[in-house]
N, C-alpha and C positions, 0 to 999 in steps of 0.2 A: 503493499500499499505504499504510495506517494502522497504528499501533501506538498502544494505549492503555494509559494506566498507571490505575489505579484505587488510590487512597489506602486505608491503613488506617484511618485517622481521619477523624475529619469536618473537623478543622482545616487537613489539607492540600490545598492544591487539585489538581485533576483534570488531569493533562497529557497532551497530545494532540502525538503526532508523525505528520507524512505525509512521504514520500519522494519525492523529485523525479527529474527526468533527470540532474541535478547527483551525486547520491548513487550514480547506476548505473556511471557513469565512475572512482569512487573506488577500483574494484579495481585499477585500473592503477598507483597510486602505492605505490612500495616502502615499507618499514616506514622508512626514514630520512627520506621525506618526499619533496617535488618535488625533482627534480635537474636543473636548468635545462640544465648542459652536459654531460649525462652522454654524448652520441654524438659530443662534440667532439674533433679529437685534443689529447692533451696537449702543453702547450710548458712549457719551463722560464722562469722568470721572467726571468734573466738573458738568452736568446734574445731575449724579447718586448722587453726594455728596447734591446736592441741595434738590432732591426730599427726600433722606434719613432725612435731618434735618427738612424740611415742615412737614414730617410726624411724626417725633418726636416731634415738637413744638406744631402741633395739637393736639397730644395726651396730651401732659402735659398741654396745656390750658383748655382741656375737663376735666382734673382731678379737676380743681379746683371749679367746682359747682355740683359735683356729686361722687358718690360712684362706677360708673360701673368698675373702673379698680380693685375694691377689690375683691378680689377671695377667702376671708375666711369668708366675710360677719358680720365682726365686726368691720370694719373701719368706720371713719366718715369723714363729710367733712373736710379738713386742709385748712389753710390759705395760704401754699404756695406748689410749685410744689414738693420742695426736700422733703416736709414731708408729700406728698401724695403719698405713697408708702404701699402696701400691705406686710404683713409678707412671702405671698408665691411668692412674687416677688424678694426678696432678698435671695439668697443661703444661706449665714450664718445663716438667721433666721430659715431655714426650719431645724427644728431640729425632729427627732423620738423620741416617748415614747412607751415603751413597745410593741416594734416592730411593730406598727401601725404608719402610717404616719396620724398626727394631721390637723385638718382643719385649726388651727389657734395655733400661738406660745402662746398665753395667754390660751389656755386650757391645755397646758404639765403642769404638776404637779410642774415642776421646776421653773415656770414662779414665782407662787404664794410664794413660799419659798424665792427665790433669789433676786426678785424684789419687792414683796410686804410686808413681814414680819418685822415688825418695830423693831423688834430685829436685825434681819441680817442688816438692813440697817443702824442701831445705830451703829455696828460693823464696817460696811465698813465705814462710815463717820470718825470714829475714825482713820483709816488707811489714809483715804484721809486727813484728819487733819496733822496728823503726818507725811504725805509725803510733802504737799503742805502748810503747816503753814498758814492755813487760817480757821478763825472762822466763822461759819454761825450760826445764831440764830436756836433754835430748833423750827422748824416749817413745815408745810406741805409743804413749798418751797424746804426747806432742804431735805425733805424725796423725793421728785419727782426728785431732782438733782440727789441722791445719786442712787435712783430706776433706772434713765438712764443711770448711769455709770455702775451701775451692770450688766443691760441687756446686754449693749455693751462686758462688761467683759465675761459674759455667752455665748455669742454668737460669739464675735470676738477673745476672749482670751486678750492678751497683745497686743496693738495697737501703744503704745510710745506717748509722751506728745505733745500736740498740735493737734493730728489727731482726726478729727469728722467724724462719719457717720451720716446720717438721718436714724432716728429709722422707724419701720414701725408705721402707724398710728394707728393699733389697739393696740400695746402695749403704745403707748403713751397716748392711750385714756385711757385705762383699769388703768393704774398709775394714770392719771389725776382725775379717777373716784374714786380711794382709798384714793387721797390726793388733795382734791378740793381747788381750789382759785377764788378768783372773777377775776384776770388777769393770763394770762401764757404767757412765754417768749418761743416763737417757735425755732426751728433749726437756729444756726448762725455757718456760717464757721467761722475758726481761723483769726484773724487779721493776 
């Protein structure tokens, strides 16, 4: 169907309108416009928030006793929920290498050279010591500490002073395997 408007004067352009199958469905839309959730049951905002937080708590509680949450197959059970994260759950830790997506960040060739190479860690420690004027004894504890910092710098870039993020369990475990100890200090938020 075409509608034609003919102008009264010569200065006005001639307008033409033709309908399409899109126009035929317009009769179904109410005067208010499109109502996307019209047929969905109503819920209060409070109950929706409660359900969401319960689901998150349940998910976090389930992480403490197993590794079902691990997507890369290299994570281990960690002592806290903050530490119970897989590299595949953290967008900053999803790095591609050689134009292919890796199963785990610890498989990336950069992880070995940036986080596990003792010479790189020694050099990074000198930078840390110069910046913060703190001396740490040469030990696996120092290497782990610097390796964690290197991992953050590699994935997140510069974050600023006193800004911390929980690292993926797979990366923490790989660093702990390379620089073992009898006791480990887990993730701590800044004071």
